[in-house]
C-alpha positions as CSV (number, residue, x, y, z in Angstrom):
1,M,-69.7,-62.4,43.3
2,R,-67.2,-63.6,40.7
3,A,-66.9,-61.2,37.8
4,R,-67.5,-62.8,34.4
5,T,-64.4,-63.3,32.1
6,S,-65.9,-63.8,28.7
7,S,-64.0,-62.4,25.8
8,N,-67.3,-60.8,24.8
9,Y,-67.0,-57.1,25.2
10,G,-70.8,-56.4,24.5
11,P,-72.9,-54.6,27.0
12,D,-73.5,-57.0,29.8
13,T,-75.4,-54.6,32.3
14,E,-78.2,-52.2,32.1
15,P,-77.3,-48.6,31.9
16,G,-77.1,-47.0,35.2
17,S,-76.8,-50.3,37.1
18,V,-73.1,-50.1,37.8
19,N,-72.1,-49.2,41.3
20,R,-69.5,-46.5,40.8
21,T,-67.8,-46.3,44.2
22,F,-64.7,-47.4,46.0
23,L,-63.8,-47.8,49.6
24,I,-60.7,-46.2,51.4
25,Q,-60.2,-46.7,55.1
26,G,-63.8,-47.3,55.5
27,H,-65.0,-44.4,53.7
28,I,-67.1,-45.0,50.6
29,L,-66.3,-42.6,47.8
30,N,-68.2,-41.9,44.6
31,A,-66.6,-42.3,41.2
32,P,-67.9,-40.3,38.2
33,K,-67.8,-42.0,34.9
34,P,-64.5,-41.0,33.2
35,V,-64.6,-39.5,29.8
36,P,-65.1,-42.0,26.9
37,G,-61.8,-43.6,25.7
38,L,-59.2,-46.0,26.7
39,H,-57.7,-45.3,30.1
40,L,-54.2,-46.8,30.7
41,V,-54.1,-47.4,34.5
42,A,-50.9,-48.3,36.3
43,T,-51.5,-50.7,39.2
44,P,-49.2,-51.8,42.1
45,I,-46.2,-53.8,41.4
46,G,-46.5,-55.6,44.7
47,N,-47.9,-53.5,47.7
48,L,-51.6,-52.9,46.9
49,G,-51.4,-49.6,48.9
50,D,-49.2,-48.2,46.0
51,I,-52.1,-47.2,43.9
52,T,-53.3,-43.6,43.3
53,L,-56.6,-42.1,44.1
54,R,-57.0,-41.2,40.4
55,A,-56.5,-44.8,39.5
56,L,-59.1,-46.0,42.0
57,E,-61.6,-43.5,40.8
58,T,-60.9,-44.5,37.2
59,L,-61.2,-48.3,37.8
60,A,-64.6,-47.8,39.7
61,G,-65.9,-45.5,37.2
62,V,-65.3,-47.1,33.8
63,D,-67.7,-49.5,32.1
64,I,-65.2,-52.3,31.6
65,V,-61.6,-53.0,33.0
66,A,-59.5,-55.0,30.5
67,C,-56.9,-56.9,32.1
68,E,-54.3,-59.7,31.6
69,D,-55.4,-62.0,34.3
70,T,-58.9,-61.3,35.9
71,R,-57.9,-63.3,39.0
72,I,-54.8,-61.0,39.7
73,T,-56.9,-57.8,38.9
74,R,-59.8,-59.0,41.1
75,R,-57.5,-59.1,44.3
76,L,-56.9,-55.3,43.7
77,I,-60.5,-54.2,43.0
78,E,-61.7,-56.3,46.0
79,R,-59.3,-54.6,48.2
80,Y,-61.0,-51.3,47.4
81,A,-64.5,-52.7,47.1
82,I,-64.9,-51.8,43.4
83,S,-67.6,-53.3,41.4
84,A,-65.8,-53.5,38.1
85,E,-66.7,-55.6,35.1
86,L,-63.5,-57.5,34.3
87,K,-62.7,-58.7,30.8
88,P,-59.5,-60.5,29.8
89,Y,-57.1,-58.8,27.3
90,H,-53.7,-60.7,26.8
91,E,-51.5,-62.0,24.0
92,H,-53.7,-65.0,23.4
93,N,-57.1,-63.3,22.9
94,A,-55.9,-59.8,21.8
95,A,-56.8,-60.3,18.1
96,M,-60.4,-61.2,19.0
97,A,-60.9,-58.7,21.8
98,R,-59.5,-55.6,20.2
99,P,-62.5,-55.2,17.5
100,K,-64.9,-55.7,20.3
101,I,-63.1,-53.1,22.5
102,L,-63.2,-50.7,19.5
103,E,-66.9,-51.3,19.0
104,R,-67.6,-50.4,22.6
105,L,-65.4,-47.2,22.4
106,A,-67.5,-46.2,19.4
107,Q,-70.6,-46.5,21.5
108,G,-69.1,-44.0,24.0
109,A,-67.9,-46.5,26.6
110,S,-65.0,-45.7,29.0
111,I,-62.6,-48.7,29.2
112,A,-59.6,-49.1,31.5
113,L,-56.6,-51.3,30.4
114,V,-54.4,-52.7,33.3
115,S,-51.5,-55.1,33.3
116,D,-51.1,-57.7,36.0
117,A,-48.7,-55.2,37.8
118,G,-47.2,-51.8,37.0
119,T,-47.8,-49.6,34.0
120,P,-49.6,-51.1,31.1
121,L,-47.5,-51.7,27.8
122,I,-44.1,-51.9,29.5
123,S,-43.2,-55.5,28.6
124,D,-47.0,-56.3,28.6
125,P,-49.6,-56.4,25.9
126,G,-51.3,-53.2,24.9
127,F,-49.3,-51.6,22.0
128,K,-51.5,-52.7,19.1
129,L,-54.7,-51.8,21.1
130,V,-53.4,-48.3,21.9
131,R,-52.3,-47.9,18.1
132,E,-55.9,-49.0,16.8
133,V,-57.7,-47.0,19.4
134,S,-55.8,-43.8,18.6
135,A,-56.0,-44.4,14.8
136,A,-59.8,-44.7,15.2
137,G,-60.0,-41.3,16.7
138,H,-60.8,-42.3,20.3
139,A,-59.1,-40.8,23.4
140,V,-56.1,-42.6,25.0
141,I,-55.6,-41.3,28.5
142,A,-52.7,-42.3,30.8
143,V,-53.3,-42.7,34.5
144,P,-49.7,-43.0,35.8
145,G,-48.5,-44.8,38.7
146,A,-46.2,-47.6,39.9
147,S,-43.4,-49.0,37.4
148,S,-40.8,-51.5,38.3
149,V,-38.4,-50.0,35.9
150,L,-38.4,-46.6,37.6
151,T,-38.7,-48.2,41.0
152,A,-35.5,-50.2,40.6
153,L,-33.5,-47.3,39.1
154,S,-34.5,-45.2,42.1
155,V,-33.0,-47.6,44.5
156,A,-30.1,-49.1,42.6
157,A,-27.6,-46.3,43.6
158,L,-26.6,-46.1,39.9
159,P,-26.7,-43.2,37.4
160,T,-30.2,-42.4,36.1
161,D,-29.4,-39.4,33.8
162,R,-29.5,-42.0,30.9
163,F,-30.9,-45.4,31.0
164,F,-31.9,-48.1,28.6
165,F,-34.8,-50.5,29.1
166,E,-34.1,-53.8,27.6
167,G,-37.1,-55.9,29.1
168,F,-36.6,-59.6,29.1
169,L,-33.4,-61.1,27.7
170,P,-33.4,-64.1,25.3
171,A,-33.9,-67.3,27.1
172,K,-31.2,-69.2,25.2
173,Q,-27.7,-68.6,26.3
174,V,-26.0,-68.0,22.7
175,S,-28.7,-65.4,21.9
176,R,-28.6,-63.9,25.5
177,R,-24.7,-63.4,25.1
178,T,-25.0,-62.0,21.8
179,R,-27.7,-59.4,23.0
180,L,-25.7,-58.6,26.1
181,T,-22.6,-57.9,23.8
182,E,-24.7,-55.4,21.8
183,L,-26.0,-53.8,25.0
184,S,-22.6,-53.5,26.4
185,R,-22.0,-50.7,23.6
186,I,-24.7,-48.4,25.1
187,D,-23.3,-45.7,27.2
188,A,-26.2,-45.7,29.8
189,T,-27.5,-47.5,32.8
190,L,-29.2,-50.7,31.5
191,V,-32.6,-52.1,33.0
192,M,-33.5,-55.7,32.4
193,F,-36.1,-58.1,33.7
194,E,-35.3,-61.6,34.5
195,S,-37.1,-64.6,35.9
196,G,-35.9,-66.5,38.9
197,N,-35.0,-69.8,37.0
198,R,-32.7,-67.9,34.7
199,V,-31.3,-65.1,36.9
200,Q,-28.2,-67.0,37.9
201,E,-27.1,-67.7,34.4
202,T,-27.7,-64.2,33.4
203,L,-25.6,-62.8,36.1
204,A,-22.9,-65.1,35.0
205,D,-23.2,-63.8,31.3
206,L,-23.3,-60.2,32.5
207,S,-20.1,-60.8,34.4
208,E,-18.3,-62.1,31.3
209,V,-19.6,-59.5,29.0
210,M,-19.7,-56.4,31.2
211,A,-16.8,-57.2,33.7
212,G,-15.9,-54.1,35.8
213,R,-19.5,-52.5,36.0
214,D,-21.4,-51.8,39.1
215,A,-24.8,-53.4,39.3
216,A,-27.9,-54.1,41.4
217,I,-30.2,-57.0,41.9
218,C,-33.7,-55.7,42.8
219,R,-35.9,-58.7,43.9
220,E,-39.7,-58.5,44.9
221,L,-39.9,-54.7,44.8
222,T,-42.4,-53.2,47.2
223,K,-43.2,-56.8,48.5
224,L,-42.8,-58.2,51.9
225,H,-39.6,-59.9,50.8
226,E,-38.0,-57.0,49.0
227,E,-34.4,-57.4,48.6
228,I,-31.8,-55.1,47.0
229,T,-28.2,-56.2,46.5
230,R,-25.6,-53.7,45.1
231,A,-22.0,-54.6,44.1
232,P,-19.8,-54.9,41.1
233,I,-21.3,-57.4,38.6
234,S,-18.6,-59.8,39.1
235,E,-19.2,-60.1,42.8
236,L,-22.9,-60.5,42.3
237,A,-22.1,-63.3,39.8
238,K,-19.8,-65.2,42.1
239,A,-22.4,-65.0,44.9
240,A,-25.2,-66.1,42.6
241,D,-25.4,-69.6,43.9
242,R,-26.5,-68.2,47.3
243,L,-29.2,-66.0,45.7
244,E,-32.8,-66.6,46.6
245,T,-34.4,-67.2,43.2
246,R,-38.1,-67.1,44.1
247,G,-39.8,-64.0,42.9
248,E,-39.5,-61.3,40.3
249,F,-36.2,-59.7,39.4
250,V,-35.2,-56.3,37.9
251,L,-31.4,-56.2,37.2
252,I,-29.7,-52.9,36.8
253,V,-26.2,-52.5,35.4
254,G,-24.4,-49.2,35.5
255,P,-22.8,-47.6,32.5
256,P,-19.1,-48.2,31.7
257,R,-16.9,-46.3,34.1
258,K,-15.4,-43.1,32.6
259,D,-12.0,-44.4,33.9
260,A,-12.5,-47.8,32.6
261,D,-12.7,-47.3,28.8
262,V,-9.7,-49.7,28.7
263,M,-10.2,-52.9,30.7
264,T,-7.8,-53.6,33.5
265,Q,-5.3,-56.4,33.1
266,H,-7.1,-58.4,35.9
267,D,-10.6,-58.0,34.2
268,L,-9.1,-58.9,30.8
269,D,-7.5,-62.1,32.2
270,D,-10.7,-63.1,33.8
271,L,-12.6,-62.5,30.5
272,L,-10.0,-64.5,28.5
273,R,-9.9,-67.4,30.8
274,T,-13.7,-67.6,30.9
275,S,-13.8,-67.5,27.1
276,L,-10.9,-69.9,26.5
277,A,-12.6,-72.6,28.6
278,R,-15.3,-72.9,25.9
279,E,-14.1,-71.2,22.8
280,S,-11.1,-71.1,20.5
281,V,-8.2,-68.6,20.9
282,K,-9.5,-66.9,17.8
283,D,-13.0,-66.4,19.1
284,S,-11.9,-65.5,22.6
285,V,-9.5,-62.8,21.3
286,A,-12.3,-61.3,19.1
287,H,-14.6,-61.1,21.8
288,A,-12.0,-59.7,24.4
289,V,-10.9,-57.0,22.0
290,E,-14.5,-55.8,21.3
291,L,-15.1,-55.4,25.2
292,S,-11.7,-54.5,26.5
293,G,-10.7,-51.5,24.4
294,R,-7.2,-53.0,24.2
295,P,-5.2,-53.5,21.0
296,R,-5.7,-56.9,19.4
297,R,-2.0,-57.7,19.3
298,E,-1.8,-57.2,23.1
299,V,-4.9,-59.4,23.7
300,Y,-4.0,-62.1,21.4
301,A,-0.4,-62.4,23.0
302,R,-2.0,-62.6,26.4
303,A,-4.6,-65.2,25.3
304,L,-1.8,-67.3,24.1
305,E,-0.1,-67.1,27.3
306,L,-3.2,-68.0,29.3
307,A,-3.9,-70.8,26.9
308,K,-0.5,-72.2,27.6
309,E,-0.9,-71.8,31.3
310,A,-4.3,-73.7,31.2
311,R,-2.5,-76.5,29.3
312,G,0.5,-76.5,31.6
313,D,2.5,-76.1,28.5
314,D,5.7,-74.1,28.7
315,G,6.6,-74.6,25.1
316,E,6.1,-72.7,21.9
317,D,2.5,-72.8,20.4
């Protein structure tokens, strides 16, 4: 039976009528109703087997499962024969749905919040709901599990002692490059989400702004066509035209190398050539000085040489 997806969070079933069970490998297990409150349940990022027993018990036991897309969450609950009442909670209906969720919580309901994949609130809706639920004095309970951020970090073969999660970069190139320049100042491994239709452009921008760093492209994590590619960011950018762009991407960029506080001459030349192809000498020098760690006078002199070289001009500027 198709679960109803109305934004009305009022009681739709008679007390005691919910079948609080779930199925694992042919075994039916009972799920007691969780304590009243909002339960933040992490769901698989790809492989439906990557869900915890506690998450299944919670999803089977709560009164309502609030989810981004009921069609996606339905695949998960059907896999484990859970008779959950699904209700949509996403960026388009959140303002109307939040008061109704709060009303149900005030009546003693147990409600689970899930995203389409992974841990709720990580680049997904939910922050305002958690804030209002906690402000109203109701319990907020985390049911941890899968996270594409941590999964990608664990397989990237890059330092994990310090990392910065950026989420999705700006879609427009100018804004994206500006943000990447800001991120380049952070002495930590960087984690970014990207869509398939922009990943090649983003790799090119990363290569320009963060030349010399190691990186990893993590595509379709935990899914059938999972693919992880590790290499210096410049090599990944050069091979981007051969990259399979279907699927979901997590990009991991390592921190600046300790021996690379000053950019190598080769990387500086690459950076200047790329910048000079579309910017003035003045703007190219300012950008290169910020990223290279080299003196402005040196960078400016090299920029003039490369600009003359590009024009085929051996005379004075």
